[in-house]
Structures are given as structure tokens and as C-alpha cells.
C-alpha positions in Angstrom: 18.9 20.2 24.4 18.8 20.1 20.6 17.2 17.2 18.6 19.0 15.7 15.7 17.5 16.5 12.3 16.5 12.9 11.7 14.4 12.8 14.9 12.8 16.1 14.0 11.9 14.8 10.5 10.4 11.6 11.9 8.4 13.6 14.4 7.1 15.9 11.7 6.2 13.0 9.4 4.3 11.3 12.2 2.4 14.5 13.0 1.6 15.0 9.3 0.3 11.5 9.0 -1.9 11.8 12.1 -3.3 15.2 10.8 -4.1 13.7 7.4 -5.8 10.7 9.0 -7.9 12.9 11.3 -8.9 15.2 8.4 -9.7 12.3 6.1 -11.8 10.6 8.8 -13.7 13.8 9.3 -14.4 14.1 5.6 -15.5 10.4 5.4 -17.8 10.8 8.4 -19.5 13.8 6.9 -19.9 11.9 3.6 -21.7 9.2 5.5 -18.9 6.6 5.3 -17.5 5.3 8.5 -13.7 5.3 8.7 -13.4 1.6 9.3 -15.5 0.7 6.2 -13.3 2.9 4.0 -10.1 1.4 5.4 -11.5 -2.0 4.9 -12.3 -1.3 1.3 -8.8 0.1 0.8 -7.3 -3.0 2.3 -9.4 -5.3 0.1 -8.4 -3.3 -3.0 -4.7 -3.6 -2.0 -5.0 -7.3 -1.4 -6.7 -7.8 -4.9 -3.9 -5.8 -6.6 -1.2 -7.8 -4.8 -2.9 -11.0 -5.8 -3.1 -10.0 -9.4 0.5 -8.9 -9.4 1.5 -12.3 -7.9 -0.5 -14.1 -10.6 1.2 -12.1 -13.3 4.6 -12.7 -11.8 4.0 -16.4 -11.8 2.8 -16.3 -15.4 5.9 -14.5 -16.6 8.2 -16.7 -14.6 6.5 -19.8 -16.0 6.8 -18.4 -19.5 10.5 -17.6 -19.0 11.1 -21.1 -17.6 9.4 -22.8 -20.6 11.4 -20.6 -23.0 14.7 -21.7 -21.3 13.6 -25.4 -21.5 12.8 -25.1 -25.2 16.1 -23.3 -25.9 18.1 -26.0 -24.1 16.3 -28.9 -25.7 
């Protein structure tokens, strides 16, 4: 039974991700940083970046709206 190429690529991608995670967790453990702490810090950093991006998006949208109001008036 032959597997379709898409299935093989998905399986290869999953194996690669697991291997990277295992290797990274081993390196973090030897550096004295538990995996969950490192993942928590990454999640907090991503949340902060997303929050800043949303604030910037709102600021730009507000400026564009005010510019449209001034051009109509």
C-alpha cells in the first residue's frame, strides 16, 4: 500500500517538529531552564507582540477615519 505524497509530507513534518521539540527541551534542561518556563515566556512574548500590533492597528485605523472625516467635512 503506497501513501500519498501529502500524507508522507505531513508525517515527515510532524516527526521533524517532535524531534526539534525533544532536542530543544534537552538543551533547555541542561541550561537549567525547565521547558514549561521557557514555553511560558515565549507565550507571554507572543501575547505582548500581538497586543502591541493590535494597538498600532487601532491607532492607524483611527487616524485614517479622522482623515476621511476631515476630507468630507
